[in-house]
N, C-alpha and C positions, 0 to 999 in steps of 0.2 A: 572600332567599327559597329555598327548598327546592332543591337540585340534582336532577336524575334520580336515581332511584336506580339502585344498582347492582346488578348480576345477584345478588349474595348477597343484598341486600336485597329484591330482588323475591321471592327465595326463601323469605325469613322473612316477608314480607306474605302470600304465599298459606297459610303455618300460620298465621297470625293471622287471616286469613279462615275457615279455618276452625274456628277457637278459636270466634271469634265467632257464625258461623251455627249453630254445634253447641249451644252455649250460650246461642243467642238474646239476647245481651248487646247494648248499646249499642255497644262499643268493645274491641277487643284490641291489645296493647301490647306490644315488647320494650322493655325499659329498661334502661340501663347504669349502672351505679353506681361511682362512683371514689373512693368515701369520703367527699364533703362534698357530692357532686351526682346529682342523679337526670335523666337524659339521658332522654327520650321519642325514641327512635331509629329506630324504625318503627310508623308506628300505622295500623290499619283502622278506621275510625270512621264511625258512622251520624250522627254528630255534630261533624265535625271542627272547626268553629269552637270547640269547647269542648276537644278533644284535637290538638293539632297536634304534627307532627314537628318535631323539633329543639328542644321547649318542656324548660325546665328547671326544679327547685324543689329546696331544700334538702333532702337526703337523709333526715335524721334528722326530717324533719315528713311522710314519706310514707308511704303505707299499706305498701308495699313493705317498708320498712325495719322497720315494726313488726312484720310477719309474720315475718321473718328472724327479729328478737329475740325472738320468742315472744310478742308483746304483744297480737298477734291472731291468729284460727286462719286459716289457709290459705284455706277457704272460709266467705263470710259471704253466707247469703241475705237475712240482713237487716241492712243496716250499723247501723242504729239499736240494736240490740239490744247493741251493743258501746261503753261508755261512752268508753273508748281511741279507739275509730274517730271516735267525733263530736265528739273535741277538735281534731282534724285537719283542716288546712284543705281538704283533699279532701272532706270531708263537707260542705263549705258550698259550694264551687264547685270544681268542676262539679257539686256534690250529688250524689256517688257513693251508692246505696243497696243493690248488691250488689256483689259482688266475690270473685275468685280471682285468688291469687298462688302461683306455684312459682318457685323459683330456675333461673338458668341456669349450669350448672357446665361449666367446659372439664375436657378430658381429663384433664388433670394434677392437678384439683381445685380449679383456682381459679375463684373465683363471679365470673361476670361482670355478672350484673343478675339481671333478674327477667322473668317471661313471665306477662302479666296479662291479665284480663278483666273489663271492669267493666260495671254498669248502672245507669240513670238512675232505677230503680225497683227495688222488693224483687222477689228472684224465690224464692218458696219451692220451686222445683225443683232448687235448685243442691244436689249432694251431693258425697261423697267420690269417686265415681264420676266426676263433671266434675273434680275436681282430677287424677284418675289420666291420665285425657286431656290434660289442662295438661301434666302431667309428661312424658308421651310427646311432644307438641309442643316443649316447650321443649328435651327432649334431641336431638331433631332440628335445631330451631335451632341450636343450640350446633354440632354438627356442620357447619351452614354458615356458621357466624360465626368458625369457629376460624381457619382458615388466614389470614383478614385480620389478627384479632387478633395472631397471631402475625408475619406480615409488618411488621405496626405497630409491634410489640416490638423486631424487626429493625431497624428503619428509626430507632427511637431508639436504640437502642444503637450502632448505627454512626454515628450525627450525631455522639453523645456522644462518639466516639475520633474520629473524622475532622475535626471543627470545631477540635478542639486542634492538630492539625497544620497544619490551614489557617491559624490563627490565628497559628501560629508560623513561617508562611512557607513549610510544603511540608516533604515527608521529607528526610532527611539525606540526601546524594548521594556515593556512594564512586567510586574509579575504579580499574579492573582494566586493567592494560597489555595491548597489542596488541603482537606483536614479530614482526618480519621472519623468517620461518622461513630465509632463505637468509643472514641476516647476524648474527641473533642480536641485533640493535638494536629498542629499542620506539620505536614509529612513531607510536603512539597510544595511546587509553585510550576504555573504556566506562565511561561514567556509567550509575551503577546505584543506584536509590533503596533504601532500607532504612527500615523501619519499627521499631517499637517491639517487641525480642525476645518480650516477653511477649505479644505478640497472636498470637504462633505463625502467622502467616500469611506466604506467599509474596508477593514484591511485586505480580505479577500478579495475584492472587486480592486485593488491598486495592482496586486500581484497578478491578477488575471491581465488586466492592461499592460503590466510590464513583462508579460509573456508575450504579449502580442507584438511588441516591438520589439522583442530581443533581448530586452534586461530583466527577464524574469528570472533566471538562475543566479546571474549576478544578485540580484536585489535579496533573493532568498538565502543567497550565504553568507551575505554581511548580516542579514537579519538573525541567522542562526550564529555568526560570530559574536555579537550583542548580546545574543541570549547566554552563550556561553561564557561570556566576561561576567554574570552575574554567579557561576558557581564560586568564585572566589568571596561572596559578600554575603551568601546566605547559606543557610543549613538545609539539610534534605536535598531531595531530588528536584532538578529541575527540566520541566516537559519542553520540547521544542518541535518546532512544527516544521515539514520538509514536505515537498512535492514527491511523488516516485520518479518523476524525469530528473529533478536536481539531485537525488539521493545517487541516482547511478554515475553521477559526474566523479572523476578522479579528487575532483577537490573537495568533493562531502568528505569520502574516506580520511584525505587529510587533513580536514580539521578536526574529524571527530577523534583522530588518533593523539591529538594533542590534548585531548579531554580526559577526566575521570569516568570514565564510561559508568562504571557502580553508580554515579549520579546523575546519568542522562536518562531520560524516557523519551523516545524519538515517537512522533505523532505522526500518522497520515492518516487524511480524512477521509472520509467514507466516501465523499463525492469525488474524488480524485482517483482519474482510469489508471489502472496498471496493465502497460502492455505485454508483458513478460514477467511473469510471478517466479519462474525460474531464475530469471538475470537478476531479479530483485532481489530474493532470497539467497544470491551468491554473493552478492555485496554485504548484505546483512549478517549473514551467519558468523564471518571471525569478528565482528563488533558485538552482536549477541554473546559470543563465546566469552569475550572477554568483561562481559558484565553488564553491558547497553540493554537495556529493555525497550520492547516496542510496546505501541499501544495503537489502536484503531479509533478515531475520533469520530463524532455527530452517528455513533451507531442509534438507528432507529428513525434516523430521518430518511433515510431509503432503503433500497434493496440490496445495492451493492456492497454492502457491509459484512453481510455473512457471508458472501465469497471471499472478501478480505480477510475474515476471521479464520474461515475453513484453510486457507493457503496460505495465510502469513504466522499460522499459532501465536498469537500477539498475547504479551503478557497482563497487557489491561486493555479494556475496553471503557470506550467515555459514552455515556448516554447521551444526546442530544437533548436540549434544553427543550424542545417540543415534546418530548416523552414526560419531562422532570415537573415543568411548569403545571403546578394544579395538581399533582398526582394525588394529595391528601384529601381532594374533592371530588376526583373521579374514579368510579372504580374498574373503569377501561383501562385507564392509563395506569391504575396502580398492577391491576393485572399482566400488563404488556409488561412493565417493569420487572416484576416478579418472575416473566419469563424471563426475560434478558437474563436477569440475575442467575437464573438457573442453567441457561444457556453458557454463560461467560463463566461461572465457578465449575460447571460439567467440562469445560476446555481448559480449566487449571488458571483464568486468567481474574486478576481482580477487577472490580466494576467500579466506575467513577459515576458521580450524578454532575453533569453540568449545570449552572442556570438555577442554582438553590438560591431562593429569595426570601424564604419565611421560615421562621421555626416549625410549623406544621408541617411543611415539606421535608424539611429536615430530620423529622422524628419519622414521618411514616417513610420515608427511605431508609432510615437506619432498621425500621421494625422489618420491611421487605429485604433485609440482609446485603442490602449496598454498602459495600466497602468504603467508599470515601466520596466526599462532597465538595462541590467548587461551585461559587457564586457570589452574588453580592450579601446573602447572609452572612458569609465567611469573610469577607472582605472583596474590595474593589481592587482592580488593576492598579498598581502604584509601584514607583520606584524603590529599591531596595531602601530600606532606613527610613520612608516616608511610613508616618504611622497609620496603620491601617484599621478600619472597624471589622475585629475579628471576633463576634459575641461570644462565640463557643471555645476558641483557642484554650486547651487546657482544662475546660470548664465540661461537665459531663453534661448531655443533653436534657437530662430528664431537669437538671437545674436550671437549665437555661430557658426552660419551656414554663418553668414553673412560675404561676401567677405569684408578683409582686404584691407584700403585706400593704394592706390599706387599699 
């Protein structure tokens, strides 16, 4: 049975009603042509038992295709005067006798289908002026339906890409070292998802796209599973990212229960919206009681992180790279970092600086009492076992920053 019309379909129906009433014909309809089949998508009819939304017929046997191919004129006041039309099924059932058809063309020139009106009796009053009216109405219909067409194309394109990743078990997950700024020793790693480079999309964009087509939770859980697999081959803790909505799923808790929770640091982004902090806490509380730690990511990039911190009491806060980059040369940034460190330590949380890229930044951050550092200075994201450039691992930062001889 036909479902309720969408807003766009209702707008198209109004345009069809205008056509039907202006031309005083029995039916007006929008059809979509997919290359093989004509689909009656929106219908305004005085005889609905003959013309129903959702009906289909072979495109090559339709009046619409014959008009597009130039075999029939766009305006036929008496179908019986056109032998080509009388050979088509619609001339027998529903016994169309008058007809007007114009193409519906999208902004890029793509043919979507046709905007048509038909009568069960001849109508000598049909003229080219009526065709002009139909063309105007068809153009308006194209404007209405194009956003939905583009969205559907976007969905198909995303599904085509993302379903392959899902079928392959999820994204590739690499690790980036997290280093104690006081000792220079690596204490953990962050698991980071990577998607095909040819996509040209950052991981957070890909996850957002996946959520927009209903694959987001599944993709996040697969990434979490692949991040968890690294626990068996690396030392220290592994920081894993999850969105609050996915965190609430039973599948998330079931997966976490398989892991050594004392080695898991769960990261929630500052950018992620939390609909219900009480519900979030109810899921996290038993996991945290068994050793899992919680981090709030991207702190300093916006305003919601402070609310996250106050309402979740995390074990770790991670300062966004926008706060860290250039901190050695910018007294305003240094003051902000110092304030965040004071705030974090006052809340009982360790503070991690993300995006550390230079020895000067690392030294400044250590001087500001930041606990841990992460960034290209300590090592780029890589697969476990891949040699990574970690210039200060196991080396006091003072030595790493000392000028070389000569």
